[in-house]
Structure formats: structure tokens, C-alpha cells
C-alpha positions in Angstrom: -0.1 0.0 -0.1 1.4 3.4 -1.0 1.2 6.3 1.5 -1.9 8.2 0.7 -1.6 11.6 -0.4 -5.3 12.7 -0.2 -6.5 15.5 2.1 -9.7 15.8 3.8 -12.2 18.0 2.3 -15.0 19.2 4.6 -15.8 21.0 7.6 -14.1 18.6 9.9 -10.5 19.9 9.3 -9.0 23.0 8.5 -5.8 23.7 6.9 -5.6 27.0 8.5 -6.2 25.6 11.9 -4.9 28.0 14.5 -5.4 26.1 17.9 -3.4 23.0 18.9 -6.7 21.2 19.6 -7.6 21.8 15.8 -4.3 20.6 14.5 -4.5 17.6 16.6 -7.8 16.7 15.4 -6.6 17.2 11.7 -3.6 14.9 12.6 -5.9 12.4 14.2 -8.1 12.3 11.0 -4.9 11.8 8.9 -3.7 8.9 11.0 -6.8 7.3 11.4 -7.4 7.4 7.6 -4.2 5.5 7.1 -5.0 2.8 9.8 -8.7 2.3 8.4 -7.6 1.9 4.7 -4.8 -0.4 5.8 -6.6 -2.4 8.4 -10.2 -2.0 7.8 -12.5 -0.7 10.6 -12.5 -3.4 13.1 -8.7 -4.2 13.2 -7.7 -0.7 13.2 -5.5 0.2 16.2 -6.5 3.2 18.3 -3.1 2.8 19.9 -1.4 3.0 16.3 -3.4 6.0 15.6 -2.4 7.8 18.7 1.2 7.0 18.2 0.8 8.3 14.6 0.1 11.7 16.2 2.5 11.5 19.2 -0.2 11.3 21.7 -1.5 8.9 24.2 -4.2 6.6 23.2 -6.3 8.3 26.0 -5.8 11.7 24.3 -7.9 10.6 21.1 -10.9 10.9 23.4 -10.4 14.3 24.2 -11.7 14.8 20.4 -13.8 11.8 19.6 -15.9 9.6 21.7 -14.6 6.4 20.4 -13.4 4.4 17.5 -17.0 4.8 15.7 -17.1 8.5 15.8 -13.6 8.8 14.5 -14.4 6.6 11.7 -17.5 8.6 10.8 -15.3 11.9 10.8 -13.1 10.1 8.5 -15.9 8.8 6.3 -17.3 12.4 6.1 -13.6 13.8 5.3 -12.3 11.2 2.8 -15.0 9.1 1.4 -15.0 8.8 -2.5 -18.2 10.6 -2.7 -16.5 13.7 -1.3 -14.4 13.7 -4.4 -17.2 12.5 -6.9 -19.8 15.3 -6.2 -17.4 18.4 -5.9 -15.9 17.4 -9.2 -19.2 16.8 -11.0 -20.4 20.1 -10.0 -17.3 22.1 -11.0 -16.7 20.5 -14.2 -16.1 22.7 -17.0 -17.8 22.2 -20.6 -20.2 23.9 -23.1 -22.4 21.0 -23.3 -24.0 18.4 -20.9 -21.9 15.8 -22.5 -18.6 17.7 -22.2 -19.5 18.3 -18.6 -20.2 14.8 -17.8 -17.1 13.5 -19.6 -14.6 16.0 -17.9 -16.2 15.3 -14.4 -15.7 11.5 -15.1 -12.2 11.9 -16.2 -11.3 14.0 -13.2 -13.0 11.8 -10.5 -11.7 8.6 -11.9 -8.2 10.0 -12.1 -8.3 11.2 -8.4 -9.7 7.7 -7.2 -7.4 5.7 -9.1 -4.4 7.9 -7.6 -5.3 6.7 -3.9 -6.3 3.0 -3.6 -7.1 4.1 -0.1 -10.3 5.8 -0.8 -11.6 2.4 -2.4 -10.4 0.7 1.0 -12.5 3.1 2.9 -15.5 2.8 0.6 -15.7 -1.0 1.3 -14.9 -0.7 5.1 -17.9 1.8 5.2 -20.2 -0.7 3.3 -19.0 -4.0 4.5 -17.9 -3.6 8.1 -20.1 -0.7 9.1 -23.0 -1.6 6.5 -23.1 1.9 5.3 -24.5 3.5 8.6 -22.6 6.7 8.1 -23.8 7.3 4.5 -26.8 9.3 5.6 -24.9 12.1 7.0 -22.7 12.0 4.3 -25.6 12.3 1.8 -26.9 15.3 4.0 -23.6 17.0 3.3 -23.2 16.5 -0.2 -26.5 15.7 -1.9 -28.3 19.0 -2.1 -25.7 20.9 -4.2 -25.3 17.7 -6.3 -29.0 17.3 -7.0 -29.5 20.9 -7.8 -26.7 20.6 -10.3 -27.9 17.4 -11.8 -31.5 18.6 -12.0 -30.2 21.8 -13.9 -28.2 19.4 -16.3 -31.2 16.9 -16.6 -33.5 20.0 -17.7 -30.9 21.1 -20.2 -31.0 17.9 -22.6 -33.4 15.8 -23.9 -33.8 12.5 -21.9 -36.5 9.9 -21.9 -39.2 10.6 -19.5 -38.5 7.6 -17.3 -34.8 9.0 -16.4 -35.2 11.2 -13.5 -32.5 13.5 -12.1 -31.7 11.0 -9.3 -31.4 8.3 -12.0 -29.0 10.4 -14.0 -26.9 11.1 -11.0 -26.9 7.4 -9.8 -26.1 6.1 -13.2 -23.2 8.6 -13.5 -21.6 7.7 -10.0 -22.3 3.9 -10.6 -20.4 4.3 -13.9 -17.4 6.0 -12.6 -17.2 3.7 -9.6 -17.5 0.8 -12.0 -14.7 2.0 -14.0 -12.4 2.3 -11.1 -13.4 -1.1 -9.3 -13.4 -3.3 -12.5 -10.1 -1.9 -13.7 -8.4 -2.4 -10.3 -10.0 -6.0 -9.8 -9.0 -7.2 -13.0 -5.5 -5.6 -13.0 -5.0 -7.5 -9.9 -5.9 -10.8 -11.5 -3.1 -10.0 -14.2 -5.1 -8.4 -17.0 -2.8 -5.8 -18.8 -4.0 -2.4 -17.6 -3.7 -0.7 -21.0 -6.0 -3.3 -22.6 -8.8 -2.7 -20.0 -11.6 -0.3 -20.9 -11.1 3.1 -19.2 -13.4 6.0 -18.3 -13.7 7.2 -21.9 -15.1 3.8 -23.0 -17.3 3.7 -20.0 -18.8 7.1 -20.8 -19.4 6.4 -24.2 -21.6 3.4 -23.1 -23.2 5.7 -20.4 -24.0 8.4 -22.9 -24.8 6.6 -25.9 -25.3 2.8 -25.2 -24.0 -0.3 -26.5 -26.5 -1.2 -29.1 -26.9 1.0 -31.8 -29.8 0.9 -34.2 -29.5 0.6 -38.0 
């Protein structure tokens, strides 16, 4: 596992934190992220997290009530959705297709650059059964849905495709690209031969089967 270079993206941390408590909390999130992506939720060591920050294990409880609260804060700071939605909203382009393609490329590149993001995704979904995703959705969904609703209204889509459906299938397409490339590459498939985000987006936007 390579050392992560990701940084948390939400209100739980601040890069211009001025108090010792803020700096310690930020350092705890970074150390906890490394533990959770390497060992999962249950096997992650609170002692190792504390050692990574240079405090005693008891010092963690000055900032978080326990491992679950710490993990919840890490999910809110580092979860892949924190990368997907902001990139989607900020994507440049003159048309809906350009914006979606640019967003997909930027998101896929970021997710593939740090395997830890996917490890965190699986720890949340499998070990914690997705129980922190509700809070994450409250933080991220309003702006993402407003953007996708505007995008949905700007293009001709079949009436059965709702803004929620458009958002769901976009997120699914990007995650499927990253997941399948990572899995198949781990089985020995040559990475250059695997479909990338452009091929996945071609299917997403235009389908597989073409009429005569």
C-alpha cells in the first residue's frame, strides 16, 4: 500500500487551523485514515492512531468519543463521494456531455491515484453496513442534486430517467470503471487493455447497441 496523499475535504478539518486542538484533530483524522484503509474498521488500532500523532491513546478521547465517531469523521472527510460530487459540480464544458465527460475523467483519475479511497468505501459498506452514508448524503446531496437537476433539464432525456436516476447512473459508471480496472489488473489483466473512463462514458451516454 502506498502512502496516501489525499487530504480531507470538509468542515471537520481546516488547513489554517490556529489552535493546538484543531491541529491535533486534523492529525488524528489523517492517522486514522491510514489505519482504516490499511486494516479496515474493526482491526484498526487506536493505539497506532495515537502513536501516529504522538499522543497517548487516551488523548484521542479528548476529540472523539470512540472509534466509531472517529471513523464517521474520517468517512465524512475522505469518502470517495466527497471527491465525486464536488468534481461533478465544478466540471467545465459547453454542453452537458462535455461536462459529464470532464467530471468523469477528473474523478476517475483522482480515485485511481489513491487506492485508500476505495478501501475506505469497502470498510464503510461491508464492516459498518453503510450506516454513516446518511450523514454524508446530507452534506453532499443538496448541491449535487441541484446541479444534476439543472443538467437534466438542459438535455433531452427519456421521461423515465429522473434527475436522481441520472446522478445514480453517473456515480455508478465512474465507480464501476475504477473498481473493475483495479480488480482485473490485480488478476493479471494488462492495464492498457482494460476499458477506461472514456469507453465507460461512451456506453453511459450513447449505449452499447446501436440501431440500424
